[in-house]
DRENLUMPA-833810 format. One record per residue (C-alpha): residue number from 1; residue in one letter; chain; y, x, z. Coordinates in nm, 4 decimals. Layout:
# residues N
+------+------+-------+----------+----------+----------+
| resi | resn | chain |        v |        u |        w |
+------+------+-------+----------+----------+----------+
|  NUM |    A |     A |        Y |        X |        Z |
...
+------+------+-------+----------+----------+----------+
//
This chain:
# residues 291
+------+------+-------+----------+----------+----------+
| resi | resn | chain |        v |        u |        w |
+------+------+-------+----------+----------+----------+
|    1 |    M |     A |   1.2492 |   2.2514 |   0.4764 |
|    2 |    I |     A |   1.4561 |   1.9375 |   0.5414 |
|    3 |    N |     A |   1.5992 |   1.7869 |   0.8735 |
|    4 |    L |     A |   1.3592 |   1.5338 |   0.9921 |
|    5 |    T |     A |   1.6681 |   1.3277 |   1.0735 |
|    6 |    I |     A |   1.7942 |   1.2990 |   0.7597 |
|    7 |    I |     A |   1.4195 |   1.1681 |   0.6413 |
|    8 |    S |     A |   1.4143 |   0.9195 |   0.9062 |
|    9 |    T |     A |   1.7715 |   0.8137 |   0.7970 |
|   10 |    T |     A |   1.6828 |   0.7760 |   0.4365 |
|   11 |    L |     A |   1.3735 |   0.5872 |   0.4999 |
|   12 |    L |     A |   1.5557 |   0.3386 |   0.7453 |
|   13 |    L |     A |   1.8164 |   0.2807 |   0.4736 |
|   14 |    L |     A |   1.5694 |   0.2121 |   0.2049 |
|   15 |    L |     A |   1.3444 |  -0.0128 |   0.4080 |
|   16 |    S |     A |   1.6340 |  -0.2328 |   0.5048 |
|   17 |    S |     A |   1.7393 |  -0.2667 |   0.1496 |
|   18 |    T |     A |   1.3816 |  -0.3413 |   0.0470 |
|   19 |    T |     A |   1.3420 |  -0.5861 |   0.3284 |
|   20 |    Q |     A |   1.6649 |  -0.7604 |   0.2249 |
|   21 |    A |     A |   1.5549 |  -0.7555 |  -0.1598 |
|   22 |    F |     A |   1.2199 |  -0.9360 |  -0.0673 |
|   23 |    V |     A |   1.3690 |  -1.1746 |   0.1920 |
|   24 |    T |     A |   1.3424 |  -1.4762 |  -0.0112 |
|   25 |    L |     A |   0.9630 |  -1.4062 |  -0.0698 |
|   26 |    S |     A |   0.8893 |  -1.3224 |   0.2956 |
|   27 |    T |     A |   1.0363 |  -1.6455 |   0.4309 |
|   28 |    T |     A |   0.7716 |  -1.8491 |   0.3168 |
|   29 |    S |     A |   0.4793 |  -1.8228 |   0.5355 |
|   30 |    I |     A |   0.0993 |  -1.8105 |   0.4301 |
|   31 |    S |     A |   0.0544 |  -2.1415 |   0.5981 |
|   32 |    E |     A |   0.3434 |  -2.2972 |   0.3982 |
|   33 |    A |     A |   0.2359 |  -2.1486 |   0.0524 |
|   34 |    A |     A |  -0.1058 |  -2.2698 |   0.0890 |
|   35 |    P |     A |  -0.1694 |  -2.5587 |   0.3222 |
|   36 |    A |     A |  -0.5461 |  -2.5036 |   0.3179 |
|   37 |    I |     A |  -0.5205 |  -2.1971 |   0.5418 |
|   38 |    T |     A |  -0.4974 |  -2.2814 |   0.9272 |
|   39 |    L |     A |  -0.4087 |  -1.9566 |   1.1309 |
|   40 |    K |     A |  -0.6562 |  -1.9726 |   1.4354 |
|   41 |    P |     A |  -0.4994 |  -2.0235 |   1.7960 |
|   42 |    K |     A |  -0.5143 |  -1.7510 |   2.0402 |
|   43 |    L |     A |  -0.8244 |  -1.8030 |   2.2697 |
|   44 |    L |     A |  -0.9163 |  -1.6395 |   2.5808 |
|   45 |    L |     A |  -1.2767 |  -1.6091 |   2.6689 |
|   46 |    L |     A |  -1.4049 |  -1.5207 |   3.0255 |
|   47 |    N |     A |  -1.6903 |  -1.3869 |   3.1919 |
|   48 |    A |     A |  -1.7481 |  -1.0775 |   2.9292 |
|   49 |    G |     A |  -1.9162 |  -0.8500 |   3.1654 |
|   50 |    G |     A |  -1.7635 |  -1.0038 |   3.4758 |
|   51 |    F |     A |  -1.3886 |  -0.9895 |   3.3313 |
|   52 |    E |     A |  -1.1509 |  -1.1984 |   3.1368 |
|   53 |    W |     A |  -1.1756 |  -1.0895 |   2.7835 |
|   54 |    E |     A |  -1.0026 |  -1.1892 |   2.4676 |
|   55 |    D |     A |  -1.1704 |  -1.1928 |   2.1276 |
|   56 |    P |     A |  -1.0172 |  -0.9449 |   1.9140 |
|   57 |    Q |     A |  -1.0731 |  -1.1963 |   1.6179 |
|   58 |    D |     A |  -0.8167 |  -1.4241 |   1.7852 |
|   59 |    S |     A |  -0.5505 |  -1.1447 |   1.7913 |
|   60 |    F |     A |  -0.6074 |  -0.9795 |   1.4628 |
|   61 |    D |     A |  -0.8065 |  -1.1980 |   1.2243 |
|   62 |    Q |     A |  -0.5883 |  -1.4840 |   1.0975 |
|   63 |    G |     A |  -0.8790 |  -1.6806 |   0.9442 |
|   64 |    V |     A |  -0.7792 |  -1.5826 |   0.5726 |
|   65 |    E |     A |  -1.0602 |  -1.4949 |   0.3388 |
|   66 |    N |     A |  -1.1102 |  -1.3389 |   0.0080 |
|   67 |    P |     A |  -0.9351 |  -1.5787 |  -0.2508 |
|   68 |    Y |     A |  -1.1694 |  -1.4238 |  -0.5124 |
|   69 |    K |     A |  -1.4742 |  -1.5451 |  -0.3206 |
|   70 |    N |     A |  -1.3289 |  -1.8850 |  -0.1843 |
|   71 |    P |     A |  -1.0655 |  -1.9972 |  -0.4835 |
|   72 |    S |     A |  -0.9744 |  -2.2984 |  -0.2916 |
|   73 |    L |     A |  -0.7432 |  -2.0472 |  -0.1086 |
|   74 |    M |     A |  -0.5202 |  -2.0180 |  -0.3828 |
|   75 |    D |     A |  -0.4679 |  -2.3992 |  -0.4334 |
|   76 |    G |     A |  -0.1097 |  -2.4722 |  -0.3042 |
|   77 |    E |     A |   0.0884 |  -2.7781 |  -0.3004 |
|   78 |    N |     A |   0.1729 |  -3.0031 |  -0.5904 |
|   79 |    G |     A |  -0.0929 |  -2.8066 |  -0.7911 |
|   80 |    L |     A |   0.0747 |  -2.4863 |  -0.7856 |
|   81 |    K |     A |  -0.1306 |  -2.1648 |  -0.7293 |
|   82 |    V |     A |  -0.1006 |  -1.9249 |  -0.4460 |
|   83 |    D |     A |  -0.0751 |  -1.5509 |  -0.5518 |
|   84 |    P |     A |  -0.3884 |  -1.3788 |  -0.4085 |
|   85 |    A |     A |  -0.1334 |  -1.0698 |  -0.3249 |
|   86 |    R |     A |   0.0433 |  -1.3107 |  -0.0693 |
|   87 |    L |     A |  -0.3233 |  -1.3556 |   0.0875 |
|   88 |    L |     A |  -0.3485 |  -0.9810 |   0.1336 |
|   89 |    E |     A |  -0.0826 |  -0.9207 |   0.4176 |
|   90 |    P |     A |  -0.2666 |  -1.1262 |   0.6897 |
|   91 |    R |     A |  -0.6010 |  -0.9446 |   0.5937 |
|   92 |    L |     A |  -0.4338 |  -0.5949 |   0.6108 |
|   93 |    S |     A |  -0.2759 |  -0.6517 |   0.9397 |
|   94 |    G |     A |  -0.0039 |  -0.3855 |   0.8758 |
|   95 |    T |     A |  -0.2157 |  -0.1187 |   0.7058 |
|   96 |    N |     A |  -0.0126 |   0.0760 |   0.4555 |
|   97 |    L |     A |  -0.1256 |   0.1077 |   0.0797 |
|   98 |    Y |     A |  -0.0857 |   0.4697 |  -0.0803 |
|   99 |    F |     A |  -0.1036 |   0.5164 |  -0.4496 |
|  100 |    I |     A |  -0.2416 |   0.8615 |  -0.5811 |
|  101 |    G |     A |  -0.2736 |   0.9782 |  -0.9198 |
|  102 |    M |     A |  -0.1102 |   1.1771 |  -1.2031 |
|  103 |    M |     A |   0.2265 |   1.1987 |  -1.3224 |
|  104 |    G |     A |   0.2800 |   0.8949 |  -1.5497 |
|  105 |    S |     A |  -0.0003 |   0.6971 |  -1.4256 |
|  106 |    G |     A |   0.2168 |   0.4006 |  -1.3307 |
|  107 |    K |     A |   0.2267 |   0.4601 |  -0.9562 |
|  108 |    T |     A |   0.5674 |   0.3500 |  -0.8971 |
|  109 |    A |     A |   0.5535 |   0.0473 |  -1.1353 |
|  110 |    V |     A |   0.2229 |  -0.0784 |  -1.0194 |
|  111 |    G |     A |   0.3130 |  -0.0312 |  -0.6365 |
|  112 |    S |     A |   0.6611 |  -0.2015 |  -0.6679 |
|  113 |    A |     A |   0.5185 |  -0.4986 |  -0.8584 |
|  114 |    L |     A |   0.2352 |  -0.5312 |  -0.5951 |
|  115 |    A |     A |   0.4935 |  -0.5035 |  -0.2941 |
|  116 |    K |     A |   0.6993 |  -0.7703 |  -0.4556 |
|  117 |    R |     A |   0.4053 |  -0.9855 |  -0.4928 |
|  118 |    M |     A |   0.2760 |  -0.9302 |  -0.1603 |
|  119 |    G |     A |   0.6306 |  -1.0490 |  -0.0350 |
|  120 |    S |     A |   0.6093 |  -0.8966 |   0.3309 |
|  121 |    Y |     A |   0.5182 |  -0.5415 |   0.2344 |
|  122 |    N |     A |   0.8145 |  -0.2945 |   0.1389 |
|  123 |    F |     A |   0.7800 |  -0.0468 |  -0.1357 |
|  124 |    L |     A |   0.8514 |   0.3225 |  -0.1000 |
|  125 |    D |     A |   0.8273 |   0.6238 |  -0.3473 |
|  126 |    T |     A |   0.7973 |   0.9496 |  -0.2082 |
|  127 |    D |     A |   0.9961 |   1.1404 |  -0.5101 |
|  128 |    Q |     A |   1.2754 |   0.8903 |  -0.4760 |
|  129 |    I |     A |   1.2776 |   0.9575 |  -0.1069 |
|  130 |    I |     A |   1.2750 |   1.3468 |  -0.1941 |
|  131 |    E |     A |   1.5532 |   1.3161 |  -0.4323 |
|  132 |    Q |     A |   1.7746 |   1.1316 |  -0.1768 |
|  133 |    C |     A |   1.7258 |   1.3687 |   0.1059 |
|  134 |    T |     A |   1.7859 |   1.6691 |  -0.1080 |
|  135 |    K |     A |   2.0501 |   1.5436 |  -0.3569 |
|  136 |    M |     A |   1.8735 |   1.6994 |  -0.6157 |
|  137 |    K |     A |   1.6105 |   1.5817 |  -0.8995 |
|  138 |    I |     A |   1.2580 |   1.6872 |  -0.8904 |
|  139 |    P |     A |   1.2991 |   1.9235 |  -1.1685 |
|  140 |    E |     A |   1.5856 |   2.0967 |  -1.0040 |
|  141 |    I |     A |   1.3846 |   2.1424 |  -0.6937 |
|  142 |    F |     A |   1.0966 |   2.3061 |  -0.9023 |
|  143 |    E |     A |   1.3676 |   2.5292 |  -1.0922 |
|  144 |    K |     A |   1.5636 |   2.6622 |  -0.7801 |
|  145 |    E |     A |   1.3083 |   2.6409 |  -0.4870 |
|  146 |    G |     A |   0.9689 |   2.6640 |  -0.6852 |
|  147 |    E |     A |   0.6591 |   2.4268 |  -0.6453 |
|  148 |    P |     A |   0.5517 |   2.5471 |  -0.2913 |
|  149 |    A |     A |   0.8840 |   2.4731 |  -0.1277 |
|  150 |    F |     A |   0.8596 |   2.1232 |  -0.3053 |
|  151 |    R |     A |   0.5111 |   2.0475 |  -0.1534 |
|  152 |    E |     A |   0.6380 |   2.1316 |   0.1936 |
|  153 |    I |     A |   0.9179 |   1.8989 |   0.1357 |
|  154 |    E |     A |   0.6600 |   1.6378 |   0.0033 |
|  155 |    G |     A |   0.4591 |   1.7051 |   0.2983 |
|  156 |    Q |     A |   0.7252 |   1.6428 |   0.5426 |
|  157 |    V |     A |   0.8458 |   1.3272 |   0.3731 |
|  158 |    L |     A |   0.4594 |   1.1845 |   0.3742 |
|  159 |    D |     A |   0.4607 |   1.2825 |   0.7591 |
|  160 |    S |     A |   0.7463 |   1.0546 |   0.8301 |
|  161 |    V |     A |   0.6349 |   0.7664 |   0.5928 |
|  162 |    H |     A |   0.2914 |   0.7475 |   0.7444 |
|  163 |    A |     A |   0.4549 |   0.6547 |   1.0603 |
|  164 |    Y |     A |   0.5587 |   0.3123 |   0.9413 |
|  165 |    V |     A |   0.3382 |  -0.0027 |   0.8688 |
|  166 |    R |     A |   0.3469 |  -0.2550 |   0.5941 |
|  167 |    C |     A |   0.4481 |  -0.0403 |   0.3355 |
|  168 |    V |     A |   0.3193 |  -0.0085 |  -0.0365 |
|  169 |    V |     A |   0.3902 |   0.3921 |  -0.1021 |
|  170 |    S |     A |   0.4024 |   0.5549 |  -0.4578 |
|  171 |    T |     A |   0.3080 |   0.9365 |  -0.3777 |
|  172 |    G |     A |   0.3751 |   1.2344 |  -0.6114 |
|  173 |    G |     A |   0.0777 |   1.3578 |  -0.8413 |
|  174 |    G |     A |   0.0152 |   1.6705 |  -0.6475 |
|  175 |    I |     A |   0.0049 |   1.5021 |  -0.3008 |
|  176 |    A |     A |  -0.3646 |   1.4679 |  -0.2834 |
|  177 |    E |     A |  -0.3994 |   1.8584 |  -0.3613 |
|  178 |    R |     A |  -0.3181 |   1.9486 |   0.0187 |
|  179 |    M |     A |  -0.5780 |   1.8740 |   0.2747 |
|  180 |    E |     A |  -0.3098 |   1.8351 |   0.5502 |
|  181 |    N |     A |  -0.1758 |   1.5405 |   0.3508 |
|  182 |    W |     A |  -0.5031 |   1.3585 |   0.3712 |
|  183 |    S |     A |  -0.5054 |   1.2729 |   0.7260 |
|  184 |    K |     A |  -0.1737 |   1.0691 |   0.6521 |
|  185 |    L |     A |  -0.3169 |   0.8967 |   0.3516 |
|  186 |    Q |     A |  -0.6290 |   0.8086 |   0.5069 |
|  187 |    S |     A |  -0.4188 |   0.6073 |   0.8045 |
|  188 |    G |     A |  -0.3983 |   0.3698 |   0.5125 |
|  189 |    I |     A |  -0.6106 |   0.2372 |   0.2134 |
|  190 |    V |     A |  -0.5858 |   0.4971 |  -0.0810 |
|  191 |    V |     A |  -0.5494 |   0.3645 |  -0.4524 |
|  192 |    W |     A |  -0.6103 |   0.5941 |  -0.7326 |
|  193 |    L |     A |  -0.4723 |   0.5086 |  -1.0566 |
|  194 |    D |     A |  -0.7333 |   0.6754 |  -1.3003 |
|  195 |    V |     A |  -0.5335 |   0.7015 |  -1.6227 |
|  196 |    K |     A |  -0.6950 |   0.8628 |  -1.9481 |
|  197 |    S |     A |  -0.4850 |   1.1841 |  -2.0219 |
|  198 |    N |     A |  -0.4005 |   1.0740 |  -2.3614 |
|  199 |    V |     A |  -0.2637 |   0.7241 |  -2.2392 |
|  200 |    I |     A |  -0.0512 |   0.9460 |  -1.9918 |
|  201 |    M |     A |   0.0821 |   1.1522 |  -2.2657 |
|  202 |    Q |     A |   0.1861 |   0.8568 |  -2.4775 |
|  203 |    R |     A |   0.3793 |   0.6876 |  -2.1966 |
|  204 |    L |     A |   0.5610 |   1.0291 |  -2.1082 |
|  205 |    E |     A |   0.6331 |   1.0831 |  -2.4644 |
|  206 |    N |     A |   0.7627 |   0.7068 |  -2.5008 |
|  207 |    G |     A |   0.9163 |   0.6990 |  -2.1523 |
|  208 |    K |     A |   1.2762 |   0.7389 |  -2.0745 |
|  209 |    S |     A |   1.2444 |   1.0654 |  -1.8689 |
|  210 |    G |     A |   1.0130 |   1.2028 |  -2.1287 |
|  211 |    V |     A |   0.7912 |   1.5202 |  -2.0884 |
|  212 |    K |     A |   1.0860 |   1.7401 |  -2.0544 |
|  213 |    N |     A |   1.1528 |   1.6107 |  -1.6852 |
|  214 |    R |     A |   0.8163 |   1.6985 |  -1.5918 |
|  215 |    P |     A |   0.8373 |   2.0529 |  -1.4353 |
|  216 |    L |     A |   0.4627 |   2.1298 |  -1.4401 |
|  217 |    L |     A |   0.4370 |   2.0332 |  -1.8200 |
|  218 |    Q |     A |   0.6868 |   2.2949 |  -1.9256 |
|  219 |    T |     A |   0.4372 |   2.4833 |  -2.1174 |
|  220 |    D |     A |   0.3488 |   2.5581 |  -2.4903 |
|  221 |    N |     A |   0.0848 |   2.3022 |  -2.4923 |
|  222 |    P |     A |   0.1813 |   2.0236 |  -2.2553 |
|  223 |    K |     A |  -0.1322 |   1.8063 |  -2.3590 |
|  224 |    Q |     A |  -0.3855 |   2.0577 |  -2.2569 |
|  225 |    T |     A |  -0.1935 |   2.1409 |  -1.9345 |
|  226 |    L |     A |  -0.2115 |   1.7723 |  -1.8418 |
|  227 |    E |     A |  -0.5669 |   1.7741 |  -1.8957 |
|  228 |    D |     A |  -0.6204 |   2.0975 |  -1.7036 |
|  229 |    L |     A |  -0.4205 |   1.9609 |  -1.4000 |
|  230 |    L |     A |  -0.6248 |   1.6261 |  -1.4150 |
|  231 |    E |     A |  -0.9457 |   1.8083 |  -1.4040 |
|  232 |    K |     A |  -0.8369 |   2.0374 |  -1.1315 |
|  233 |    R |     A |  -0.7155 |   1.7377 |  -0.9062 |
|  234 |    K |     A |  -1.0051 |   1.4825 |  -1.0087 |
|  235 |    G |     A |  -1.2293 |   1.5966 |  -0.7106 |
|  236 |    K |     A |  -0.9322 |   1.5288 |  -0.4531 |
|  237 |    Y |     A |  -0.8289 |   1.2035 |  -0.6236 |
|  238 |    G |     A |  -1.1803 |   1.0833 |  -0.6144 |
|  239 |    Q |     A |  -1.1561 |   1.0592 |  -0.2388 |
|  240 |    A |     A |  -0.9443 |   0.7396 |  -0.2650 |
|  241 |    D |     A |  -1.1052 |   0.4106 |  -0.1101 |
|  242 |    I |     A |  -1.0363 |   0.2396 |  -0.4511 |
|  243 |    T |     A |  -1.0162 |   0.3569 |  -0.7966 |
|  244 |    I |     A |  -0.8625 |   0.1664 |  -1.0705 |
|  245 |    I |     A |  -0.9484 |   0.2894 |  -1.4478 |
|  246 |    V |     A |  -0.6622 |   0.2447 |  -1.6999 |
|  247 |    D |     A |  -0.7964 |   0.3486 |  -2.0613 |
|  248 |    T |     A |  -0.5570 |   0.1693 |  -2.2769 |
|  249 |    Y |     A |  -0.1803 |   0.1981 |  -2.3416 |
|  250 |    E |     A |  -0.1413 |  -0.1382 |  -2.3603 |
|  251 |    T |     A |  -0.2328 |  -0.2305 |  -2.0099 |
|  252 |    S |     A |   0.0575 |  -0.3569 |  -1.8379 |
|  253 |    A |     A |   0.2048 |  -0.2816 |  -1.4541 |
|  254 |    D |     A |   0.1231 |  -0.6604 |  -1.3522 |
|  255 |    S |     A |  -0.2269 |  -0.6480 |  -1.5068 |
|  256 |    V |     A |  -0.3117 |  -0.3262 |  -1.3146 |
|  257 |    A |     A |  -0.1570 |  -0.4835 |  -0.9933 |
|  258 |    D |     A |  -0.4047 |  -0.7725 |  -1.0522 |
|  259 |    M |     A |  -0.6934 |  -0.5287 |  -1.0551 |
|  260 |    V |     A |  -0.5598 |  -0.3349 |  -0.7543 |
|  261 |    I |     A |  -0.5352 |  -0.6768 |  -0.5612 |
|  262 |    R |     A |  -0.8901 |  -0.7717 |  -0.6351 |
|  263 |    E |     A |  -1.0252 |  -0.4513 |  -0.5364 |
|  264 |    I |     A |  -0.8281 |  -0.4566 |  -0.2073 |
|  265 |    H |     A |  -0.9905 |  -0.7922 |  -0.1058 |
|  266 |    D |     A |  -1.3040 |  -0.6720 |  -0.1853 |
|  267 |    F |     A |  -1.2887 |  -0.3610 |  -0.0064 |
|  268 |    I |     A |  -1.1861 |  -0.5106 |   0.2940 |
|  269 |    D |     A |  -1.4748 |  -0.7317 |   0.2959 |
|  270 |    D |     A |  -1.7067 |  -0.4164 |   0.2433 |
|  271 |    N |     A |  -1.4882 |  -0.2242 |   0.5077 |
|  272 |    P |     A |  -1.4350 |  -0.4677 |   0.8314 |
|  273 |    P |     A |  -1.2908 |  -0.3484 |   1.1340 |
|  274 |    A |     A |  -1.5437 |  -0.1851 |   1.3936 |
|  275 |    W |     A |  -1.5042 |  -0.4850 |   1.6390 |
|  276 |    K |     A |  -1.5987 |  -0.7426 |   1.3652 |
|  277 |    A |     A |  -1.8728 |  -0.5211 |   1.2301 |
|  278 |    A |     A |  -2.0182 |  -0.5198 |   1.5792 |
|  279 |    K |     A |  -1.9613 |  -0.8586 |   1.6408 |
|  280 |    A |     A |  -2.1512 |  -0.9733 |   1.2991 |
|  281 |    K |     A |  -2.4321 |  -0.7281 |   1.3950 |
|  282 |    A |     A |  -2.4771 |  -0.8884 |   1.7474 |
|  283 |    Q |     A |  -2.4909 |  -1.2359 |   1.5881 |
|  284 |    T |     A |  -2.7289 |  -1.1288 |   1.3241 |
|  285 |    E |     A |  -2.9529 |  -1.0147 |   1.5935 |
|  286 |    G |     A |  -2.9210 |  -1.3455 |   1.7592 |
|  287 |    L |     A |  -2.7208 |  -1.2030 |   2.0613 |
|  288 |    D |     A |  -2.4162 |  -1.3592 |   2.2193 |
|  289 |    W |     A |  -2.1117 |  -1.1984 |   2.1317 |
|  290 |    V |     A |  -1.9739 |  -1.2955 |   2.4883 |
|  291 |    Q |     A |  -2.1587 |  -1.4784 |   2.7465 |
+------+------+-------+----------+----------+----------+
//
């Protein structure tokens, strides 16, 4: 087990460094990047049930729509296009994004690329946090402490991470196996990078770390072990809010990030906040949201 103070200190250091790295991107507001977008002024509505009542739309909804359904939102100044990733932040209202999936599925590469493109979100990697807190590499933790101890540490880190907002979080491949982790993951939007096992093996074999730095693949038949792990975890991964299928080795991190961005915009449309759904229902039925 790790002292929670160590985890908190490490997180603060990581968040401050990533915020500094993204400061250039973050200083440009949505309205500056895309003049077509006008943020709604705060409006106080009266006489709602005899009380002064503030429409949640004016507090939380900044008037940004799905740019894939309204392409004009991506038209910036001087013919420049606005990255649809930049339009996610006002729609997410601080909600975290959690990437889950097998080792080698690209969670770190895609998550980091997405956070940079969003501009105002920080990127965190739970494995990186674990290594900084323990002063050990992941294979060393498995060797000295065993997998159960690693999973305990992983749970501690996730417990601390989910207390923050505006984060894109890359998680370890086995984090979804423990039910207690799902209460934290489901506080945000969960994205499963569903990468075929043959693509993962190709990445691991051609990557810098290689298969030898993957503790769970230190078997006589790493490929079969990988396939067995994937089959075992599929049911848990399938609980994600969004699934992105990657079935070719050539698919780049930026291309996957593009797919993720579009799916998140669509997910927000399909899963509006409860107050917005209630308001839409009332208006559909011809009822006044407020009198």
